Each structure stands twice: as C-alpha cells, then as structure tokens.
C-alpha positions as CSV (number, residue, x, y, z in Angstrom):
1,X,-5.0,-44.1,-8.2
2,X,-2.0,-43.6,-6.0
3,X,-1.9,-40.0,-7.3
4,X,-5.3,-39.5,-6.4
5,X,-4.7,-40.7,-3.0
6,X,-1.7,-38.3,-2.6
7,X,-3.8,-35.4,-3.8
8,X,-6.7,-36.2,-1.3
9,X,-4.4,-36.8,1.7
10,X,-2.9,-33.6,0.8
11,X,0.6,-35.1,0.5
12,X,1.2,-33.4,-2.5
13,X,0.7,-30.1,-0.9
14,X,3.0,-30.9,2.1
15,X,5.8,-31.6,-0.5
16,X,5.0,-28.7,-2.6
17,X,5.5,-26.6,0.8
18,X,8.8,-28.1,1.4
19,X,8.0,-29.4,4.8
20,X,8.9,-32.9,4.0
21,X,12.2,-31.8,2.1
22,X,15.3,-33.9,2.9
23,X,17.2,-32.7,6.2
24,X,20.0,-30.1,5.7
25,X,23.4,-31.7,5.7
26,X,25.9,-30.4,7.9
27,X,28.6,-28.5,6.1
28,X,32.3,-29.2,7.0
29,X,35.4,-27.1,6.2
30,X,39.0,-27.5,6.7
31,X,40.6,-24.5,8.3
32,X,44.2,-22.9,7.8
33,X,45.4,-25.5,10.7
34,X,44.2,-28.5,8.5
35,X,41.4,-29.2,11.1
36,X,38.1,-30.7,9.9
37,X,35.2,-28.4,11.3
38,X,31.3,-28.7,11.2
39,X,29.9,-25.6,10.8
40,X,26.9,-24.4,12.6
41,X,23.5,-23.9,10.6
42,X,23.1,-20.3,12.2
43,X,25.8,-17.9,13.4
44,X,24.5,-15.1,15.5
45,X,27.4,-15.0,18.2
46,X,30.8,-14.9,17.1
47,X,34.1,-15.2,19.4
48,X,37.2,-13.7,18.1
49,X,40.3,-15.4,19.8
50,X,42.3,-12.3,19.0
51,X,40.5,-8.8,18.9
52,X,42.3,-7.9,15.8
53,X,40.7,-10.2,13.7
54,X,38.0,-7.7,13.7
55,X,40.0,-6.0,10.9
56,X,38.8,-9.0,8.6
57,X,35.6,-9.6,10.1
58,X,34.4,-5.9,9.4
59,X,35.2,-6.2,5.9
60,X,32.4,-8.9,5.7
61,X,29.7,-7.1,8.2
62,X,28.9,-4.1,6.4
63,X,27.4,-1.4,8.1
64,X,27.1,-3.4,11.4
65,X,30.6,-4.5,12.1
66,X,30.2,-5.0,16.0
67,X,26.5,-6.7,15.9
68,X,27.6,-10.5,16.1
69,X,30.6,-10.3,18.3
70,X,30.0,-12.1,21.4
71,X,33.4,-11.6,22.9
72,X,37.0,-10.9,22.0
73,X,40.4,-10.4,23.4
74,X,41.5,-7.2,24.6
75,X,44.5,-6.8,22.0
76,X,42.3,-4.4,19.8
77,X,41.4,-2.2,22.3
78,X,44.9,-1.9,24.0
79,X,47.1,-2.0,20.8
80,X,45.2,-0.1,18.4
81,X,43.3,2.4,20.3
82,X,43.1,4.8,17.4
83,X,41.1,2.6,15.2
84,X,39.0,1.2,18.2
85,X,38.2,4.8,19.2
86,X,37.1,5.6,15.6
87,X,34.5,2.7,15.6
88,X,33.5,3.6,19.5
89,X,32.6,7.0,18.2
90,X,30.0,5.1,15.8
91,X,29.2,2.2,17.8
92,X,29.4,2.9,21.5
93,X,28.2,-0.4,22.4
94,X,31.7,-1.6,21.3
95,X,32.7,-0.9,24.9
96,X,30.3,-3.6,26.1
97,X,31.7,-6.6,24.3
98,X,33.0,-9.0,26.8
99,X,36.8,-9.3,26.8
100,X,38.1,-13.0,27.2
101,X,41.5,-11.8,27.9
102,X,44.0,-9.0,27.6
103,X,46.8,-9.1,24.9
104,X,48.5,-12.7,25.4
105,X,47.5,-16.3,25.1
106,X,48.0,-17.1,28.7
107,X,45.2,-14.3,29.7
108,X,42.4,-15.9,27.9
109,X,40.2,-17.4,30.3
110,X,38.5,-20.8,29.1
111,X,35.4,-20.5,31.4
112,X,34.8,-16.9,30.2
113,X,34.7,-18.3,26.7
114,X,32.4,-21.0,27.3
115,X,29.9,-18.8,29.3
116,X,29.5,-16.4,26.6
117,X,28.0,-19.3,24.5
118,X,29.3,-18.3,20.9
119,X,28.0,-20.2,18.0
120,X,31.5,-20.2,16.5
121,X,35.1,-18.9,17.3
122,X,37.6,-17.7,15.2
123,X,41.2,-18.1,16.1
124,X,44.6,-17.2,14.5
125,X,47.3,-19.5,13.8
126,X,49.8,-17.2,15.4
127,X,49.6,-14.1,17.3
128,X,48.1,-12.7,20.7
129,X,45.4,-15.3,21.0
130,X,44.7,-19.0,21.8
131,X,46.7,-21.5,19.4
132,X,45.8,-24.7,17.6
133,X,47.4,-26.5,20.8
134,X,45.9,-24.5,23.3
135,X,43.6,-26.8,25.7
136,X,40.9,-24.2,25.2
137,X,40.4,-25.5,21.6
138,X,39.3,-29.1,23.2
139,X,37.3,-27.5,25.7
140,X,35.1,-25.5,23.3
141,X,34.7,-28.6,21.3
142,X,33.6,-30.4,24.3
143,X,30.9,-27.6,24.5
144,X,29.8,-28.2,20.9
145,X,31.3,-24.9,20.0
146,X,33.2,-24.9,16.4
147,X,36.5,-23.2,16.3
148,X,38.1,-22.3,13.0
149,X,41.8,-21.2,12.6
150,X,42.7,-18.5,10.0
151,X,46.0,-16.9,9.2
152,X,46.9,-13.1,8.0
153,X,49.9,-12.9,10.1
154,X,52.5,-15.9,9.3
155,X,51.9,-16.2,5.6
156,X,49.6,-13.2,4.4
157,X,50.1,-13.4,0.7
158,X,49.3,-17.2,0.6
159,X,46.5,-17.7,3.4
160,X,44.6,-14.2,3.0
161,X,42.4,-15.7,0.4
162,X,41.6,-19.2,2.0
163,X,41.3,-17.5,5.4
164,X,38.7,-14.9,4.0
165,X,36.9,-17.6,2.1
166,X,36.8,-19.9,5.1
167,X,35.2,-16.8,7.2
168,X,32.7,-16.1,4.7
169,X,31.5,-19.7,4.6
170,X,31.7,-20.2,8.6
171,X,30.1,-16.8,9.3
172,X,27.4,-17.0,6.3
173,X,29.0,-13.9,4.6
174,X,30.0,-16.0,1.5
175,X,29.1,-13.2,-1.2
176,X,30.8,-10.6,0.7
177,X,34.0,-12.6,1.4
178,X,34.1,-13.3,-2.4
179,X,33.5,-9.7,-3.4
180,X,36.6,-8.8,-1.2
181,X,38.5,-11.5,-2.4
182,X,38.1,-10.2,-6.2
183,X,38.8,-6.7,-5.0
184,X,42.0,-8.2,-3.4
185,X,43.2,-10.2,-6.3
186,X,42.6,-7.7,-8.8
187,X,44.7,-5.1,-7.0
188,X,47.4,-7.6,-6.0
189,X,47.7,-8.4,-9.6
190,X,48.3,-4.7,-10.6
191,X,51.7,-5.1,-8.6
192,X,52.7,-8.7,-9.0
193,X,52.0,-8.8,-12.9
194,X,54.5,-6.0,-13.4
195,X,57.2,-7.0,-10.8
196,X,57.4,-10.5,-12.6
197,X,59.1,-8.5,-15.5
198,X,61.8,-6.7,-13.1
199,X,65.1,-8.4,-13.2
200,X,66.4,-9.2,-9.6
201,X,69.3,-7.0,-10.2
202,X,67.1,-4.3,-10.4
203,X,65.2,-4.9,-7.0
204,X,66.6,-2.6,-4.2
205,X,67.4,-4.2,-0.7
206,X,65.1,-3.0,2.0
207,X,65.0,-3.0,5.8
208,X,61.9,-3.1,7.7
209,X,62.2,-1.6,11.2
210,X,59.3,-2.9,12.9
211,X,57.7,-0.9,15.6
212,X,60.5,1.2,15.3
213,X,61.8,3.0,18.3
214,X,58.9,1.8,20.4
215,X,60.7,-1.3,21.7
216,X,64.2,-2.1,23.2
217,X,66.4,-3.7,20.4
218,X,65.7,-3.7,16.6
219,X,63.0,-6.2,15.2
220,X,62.2,-7.0,11.5
221,X,60.4,-9.5,9.3
222,X,62.0,-12.5,7.8
223,X,60.3,-14.8,5.0
224,X,56.5,-14.1,5.7
225,X,54.6,-11.3,7.5
226,X,55.6,-7.7,6.2
227,X,58.8,-9.0,4.6
228,X,57.1,-11.2,1.9
229,X,55.2,-8.0,0.9
230,X,58.4,-6.4,0.3
231,X,59.5,-9.2,-1.9
232,X,56.2,-9.1,-3.7
233,X,56.4,-5.5,-4.4
234,X,59.8,-5.4,-6.3
235,X,62.3,-5.1,-3.4
236,X,64.5,-7.7,-1.5
237,X,63.8,-7.8,2.1
238,X,67.1,-8.3,3.9
239,X,65.2,-10.1,6.7
240,X,64.9,-13.0,4.6
241,X,68.9,-13.8,5.1
242,X,68.9,-12.6,8.6
243,X,65.9,-14.4,10.4
244,X,64.6,-18.0,10.3
245,X,61.4,-16.7,11.6
246,X,58.8,-14.6,10.2
247,X,59.5,-11.7,12.9
248,X,62.3,-11.5,15.3
249,X,65.3,-9.2,16.6
250,X,68.4,-8.5,14.5
251,X,71.7,-7.2,15.2
252,X,72.0,-3.7,14.0
253,X,75.6,-4.2,13.0
254,X,74.4,-7.0,10.4
255,X,71.5,-4.7,9.0
256,X,74.3,-1.9,8.6
257,X,76.5,-4.6,6.5
258,X,73.7,-5.4,4.3
259,X,73.6,-1.8,3.2
260,X,69.9,-1.5,2.2
261,X,68.9,1.0,-0.1
262,X,65.7,1.6,1.2
263,X,64.4,2.0,5.0
264,X,60.8,1.5,5.9
265,X,59.6,1.8,9.6
266,X,56.4,0.7,11.1
267,X,54.5,2.0,13.9
268,X,51.1,2.9,15.2
269,X,51.8,5.5,17.7
270,X,49.1,8.1,18.8
271,X,50.0,11.7,17.9
272,X,51.1,12.3,21.8
273,X,53.1,9.1,21.9
274,X,56.5,9.7,23.5
275,X,58.2,6.9,21.4
276,X,58.1,5.2,18.2
277,X,56.8,5.9,14.7
278,X,53.3,7.7,14.8
279,X,50.6,6.4,12.1
280,X,46.8,5.7,12.1
281,X,43.7,7.4,12.1
282,X,44.3,10.3,14.7
283,X,47.6,11.2,13.0
284,X,48.3,14.0,10.5
285,X,51.0,13.6,7.8
286,X,53.2,16.3,9.4
287,X,53.3,14.6,12.6
288,X,54.0,11.4,11.2
289,X,56.8,12.8,8.9
290,X,58.4,14.1,12.2
291,X,58.4,10.8,14.0
292,X,59.7,9.0,11.0
293,X,62.7,11.6,11.0
294,X,63.3,10.6,14.7
295,X,62.9,6.9,14.4
296,X,65.2,6.7,11.2
297,X,68.1,8.4,12.8
298,X,67.9,6.9,16.3
299,X,71.0,4.9,17.5
300,X,73.3,4.0,14.7
301,X,70.7,3.9,12.0
302,X,71.4,7.4,10.8
303,X,74.5,5.6,9.3
304,X,72.5,3.5,6.8
305,X,73.0,4.7,3.2
306,X,69.1,4.2,2.8
307,X,68.7,7.0,5.5
308,X,71.5,9.5,4.4
309,X,70.1,9.2,0.7
310,X,66.5,10.1,2.0
311,X,65.1,6.7,1.1
312,X,63.0,6.5,4.2
313,X,59.5,5.5,4.5
314,X,56.9,4.7,7.4
315,X,53.8,2.2,7.1
316,X,51.2,1.6,9.9
317,X,52.3,-1.6,11.8
318,X,48.8,-3.2,12.1
319,X,49.1,-3.9,8.3
320,X,50.9,-6.9,9.2
321,X,47.8,-8.9,10.3
322,X,45.1,-7.8,8.1
323,X,44.0,-8.0,4.5
324,X,44.2,-4.3,4.2
325,X,47.8,-5.1,3.5
326,X,47.0,-5.2,-0.3
327,X,46.8,-1.3,-0.3
328,X,50.3,-1.6,1.6
329,X,51.8,-3.7,-1.3
330,X,50.8,-1.2,-3.8
331,X,52.5,1.5,-1.6
332,X,55.6,-0.4,-1.3
333,X,55.8,-0.9,-4.9
334,X,55.6,3.0,-5.4
335,X,58.6,3.4,-3.0
336,X,60.7,0.4,-4.3
337,X,59.7,0.8,-8.1
338,X,58.9,4.3,-8.7
339,X,59.3,4.3,-12.4
340,X,57.4,1.0,-13.0
341,X,54.4,2.2,-10.6
342,X,54.3,5.8,-11.4
343,X,50.5,5.7,-12.3
344,X,49.6,3.4,-9.3
345,X,47.2,5.0,-6.9
346,X,47.3,3.2,-3.3
347,X,45.2,6.3,-1.7
348,X,42.5,5.6,-4.4
349,X,42.6,1.8,-3.6
350,X,42.6,2.5,0.1
351,X,39.3,4.9,-0.5
352,X,37.5,2.1,-2.6
353,X,38.2,-0.5,0.0
354,X,36.4,1.8,2.9
355,X,33.8,2.7,0.5
356,X,32.7,-0.6,-1.0
357,X,33.7,-2.8,2.2
358,X,34.0,-0.7,5.5
359,X,31.1,1.7,5.2
360,X,30.4,2.0,8.8
361,X,33.5,4.7,9.1
362,X,35.3,6.9,6.7
363,X,38.8,6.8,5.8
364,X,41.0,9.3,7.9
365,X,44.5,9.9,9.2
366,X,47.6,8.8,8.0
367,X,48.7,5.2,7.3
368,X,51.9,5.5,5.5
369,X,54.5,8.5,5.2
370,X,57.5,9.4,3.2
371,X,60.5,11.1,4.6
372,X,61.0,15.2,4.3
373,X,62.1,15.9,0.9
374,X,60.6,13.2,-1.0
C-alpha cells in the first residue's frame, strides 16, 4: 500500500531523477603546508600566488591554459619573458590577467587578491609569493576563499607528485593530474632504477652554478632544489656539503677546493642578454653554447678541472621550480653517467611532454646545452 502511495504521489519519480539525493559532502584535503583545506564545489577562477605556478597549471589545463586564471603575481612575466611571450603569441588575453604583485612576497596586495574573487588560491611553500605565514592567508580564509600550498621548489623530487595530485583534486583536474603523474614517475624510474646500481665511487662530483654570471657572487644548490636532481641522476652535488639551505651563495675558493669533475650552469637569458647563460624558447643552440663558454670561464672558474677538461654544461634555470624537471633529470643522467644512459633520449621525453600535456604551444628553443667539442 505504501508503495502504491509513493507511485501515486510521484515520489518514486523524484527519487529516480536524483532530486532528493543526499547533499554533496564537502571535500577536505591536506596541503603541502600540513593545513586542512575544504575545497569549493566548483572552480572557475584560480588565483596563482606565484606566476610561475603556471608551468604546473598548464599541464592540467590542456589547450586552454590561461582560461581560468583570475590573477597572478608578475614573476612569470618579468623573470621568464621568453615563455610568457610564447604563450602571449597564442593567447593575447594573457596580458589582461590582473597582477597581484611584482616579483616578491612583499609586493602582493591583499586587497587586490580579495577583490578578484577567486574560487581558490594556489600558493607555494617558498619562492616569490605569499608564504604560509603571510597574513594574506588569514585574510583569504576570512573571505571564504580556500588556499592550498604546493611545492615544486624546495624538495621537488619528494613533493612534485603530491603537489600535482593536490592541484588536480582542488582544481577538478584529477584525471589530467594522474595522467601526468604516471608520465613523471615512469620517466624518473628510467633514471633512478639504473642509478641504484652505480657505486658511489663511480659518481662524479658536480658543481651547479645557478644563474651563472647574471648575479654578483656565486650561488649553488644544497640538499633540495636542483641539487637533489644531480644526486638522483648519478652524480654527487658538492653543494650538499657547502650549504645548509636549498639555495645559497658559496665561496669560490671552497668550490675550487672540492675539485668537481662536472660543471653545470643555469640561466634563462634572452638571445640579446648582456650577462649570464642564455637558454629558453627564443635561444638557438649556438647562442647558448657561446654563452656557456663565457659563463664557465668567468672569474676563477676557468681553473676548475671540470672546465679545463671540457665537462661544462648548461640548463634552463626555471627547471628548478616546475615538474618539467623530469626531463632535466634525464639530461643530467646523460652528462653524469654517459655510458649507463647512452640510449636515453631526453629530447624525445621533452617532445612527448609537450604533445601530451602542453598542446597549446609547441616545443622550441634550447633548454640545455653542452660545451663546445662535446
């Protein structure tokens, strides 16, 4: 009798249509800062606390990489104008994305951020944008704007996968995130599985010269950042013993005393840059190679055995805070353990990454280079 009543009242039809389904439960995640964050049900407007988080976001957004960006900091535009220009040529609307600051945490305007009414904000644990202790985080939370923290900079090999998984879930791009994670893990294993069998005694010492020649002083990576990529690729990063931080300035005499067998500079200068290593979408291999010769022989660096023996290499600096570093680890392996990785093809991995995950633009330019005669 009760069933007949349900049918006569149309209740059964209502249930079948899902109109009386249980309310959607809020999804709570833990970000890379250890914070519990309740995610919004829908995300149309994304705020990037650091502009170069775009490298990671683009992996998830397919052929519409700028469509959901409500605002970002100016570091992408200012510090990597080559890549920015590559996207601007395809998406001129990129210039209309509001800026929340310039290139530092102190420059970020809290009022500007809140006024943009993002559905969610993505910040980095460290870098040029707001940190976990910035008052802006509380300001956004008070405005009911969730904030998640990710990390591609401090401990990239440990935190890239959980950061991408978090972004995928928070930005409703889980399938895309998992697809890239499979690509990332498979290509990392092509290096790390082999390196496990290489004795420490057969791993060459390497010196990373960060933003070589573009700044006063000599900077390198310690345990973390690009330094841990050297170790993962079959080398010994001498910065591990020179620094207590992920990145910092070092004494050139101490670098020379360690007698590294391999020298690797980083840079992202445009073809017409007056200082530093030139690499990026607009740079040819010849221009990059000439710049590498200049940076590797400046000051007293020419005294390094690695430089005298022609073991000089260059890598795009912005690998240090993007998941694209999976390709750099493969190239490091080619340089550090050439016999073990003779068949490895980082360029093919790079091209596949663009085809499968960055379809909005095509791979172009030079992102790593070897010294003349190699």
